[in-house]
N, C-alpha and C positions, 0 to 999 in steps of 0.2 A: 574543469576543475571540480573536484569533489571535496566538500568540506564537511567534516564530521563534528557535530556539536555535542556537548554533554547531554545526558539523558533527561529525565523528567524535570530536573531543576530548570534547565533551559526552556522546556515547554511551558513552565509556569511563568517565566519572564515574557514569553510570547503571548500569554493569555490562552494557552491551549490546555483543555482539560482532557487528559488521556486516562485519568484514573478510573473513570467509569467503564472504560472499555475492558479493563482487566476483570471487572466484577460481572460483566455480562456473561450469561450462560454460554458455555461452549458446546453443550450437547442438548439435543432435543430429538424427538422422533418424527416431527413434522417436516416434510420436504420444504426447503426454502426458508425454514424458520430456525436454522441452527448453523453453527460454524463447524464443518466437518474436517477442517484442516488441522494438522498436528501442531500443537503448541511446542515450541515457540517459533515456528517457521514464519517466514515473511508472509506467506499466504494466509496463515492464521491471523496475523496482525492486520493485514490489509482488509480482510473480510470483517474482522471484529470492529476495527475503527470505522470502516465504511458504514457498518450497521449502527454504530453509535451516532454517527453524524446524520444518517439518512433513514434509519429504521428498516433497512432491508439488507439481507445477506445476498451475496452473489449466488446465482442459481446453478452454476456449473459445479459438478462434483467429481467428474472423471476427466481424464486428460487435462489436468489442472495444475501442472507445474507452472511456475511464474511465467516462463517464456511462452506458455500457451494461452495466457489470459486474454490477450488481444483477439486471437481467433475465436476463442470460446465466447467472449463478449459479443462479437459480431453474430455468432450462431444463435445467441439468445436474444438478439435484437437490442443490445445495449449500444450506446453511442461511443464510438472510438474516434479520437482526434489527435492531432499533433500539437494542439494548443491546450495548455493547462487551465484548469479551473480549480478554485479552492474546494477541497473535499473530494476531488477526483482521485482515482487510483492511477498511479504512475506504473507503467510496465516497461522494465528494461530488458531487452533481449540479452542472450548470453554474451558475456565478455564486453558489454557496453558499460562505460563509466564505472568500472569496478565490479560489476555483477559477475558471478561465477557461471558455470555451465548450465545451470537450471534457470538463469535469469533472476530477476528480483522484482517484487511488487512492494509498494508502499502507498501512503496517502498524502496528498498535497495539503499542507497546512498553511503555507504562505506563498505568494508570488512576488518576487523581488522586481525592482525597477528594471534590472538588466534582462528580465525574462526568465531567469533561473527560478527554481522552486525550492522551498524548504519542505522536506517530507518527514513524516513520522515513520519509523521503521522498527522492525524487530528482526533479529538474526542478521544484522549487517556487520560485516567485519568480525571482530572478536567479541561483539556485544550480543551474545546469543539470547540472553534472558532479559535484556533491558531495552526499553524504548529509546531510540536515538533519533537525532534530527540531522539530516544530511541534505546538502545542497546539490541538486542535479540541474543539468541544462537540457532543455528540449533539443531534439535533433535526431540524427539517424539512429534507429533502433530504440526509440523512446516513443511511447504512446500514452494517452490519458483516457481513462475509461469512466463513464458515468451511465447511470440508468436512463 
């Protein structure tokens, strides 16, 4: 089951501060210190939010469509798991739980008692320029990435 919640207002009720992620610089010349992904893609949001939470951008810059993030994370020595942690990047493979052909990445904001996760997302469904909160379930075609 995929549940879409309203955008930033719902985040405020969860106690999630995503406002600062929008203010973070999206451009820089130093490798690993910028977000090279196009705004408002899901990859841009996942990289920006992960940086807001952990102080680091993902290091992969090429072959970096959402569906490729799991393989790229492994290549760069990042931890990939089937178990969610708060603040991890969820990677949905193409056509899994509503993701399109390029897959989808987002950031885990909450883990529910049933094991599902609430993620902050950009460019999910018709909400291209808004942060939305979506419930996903761990399972086939779903991984969680952390440094």
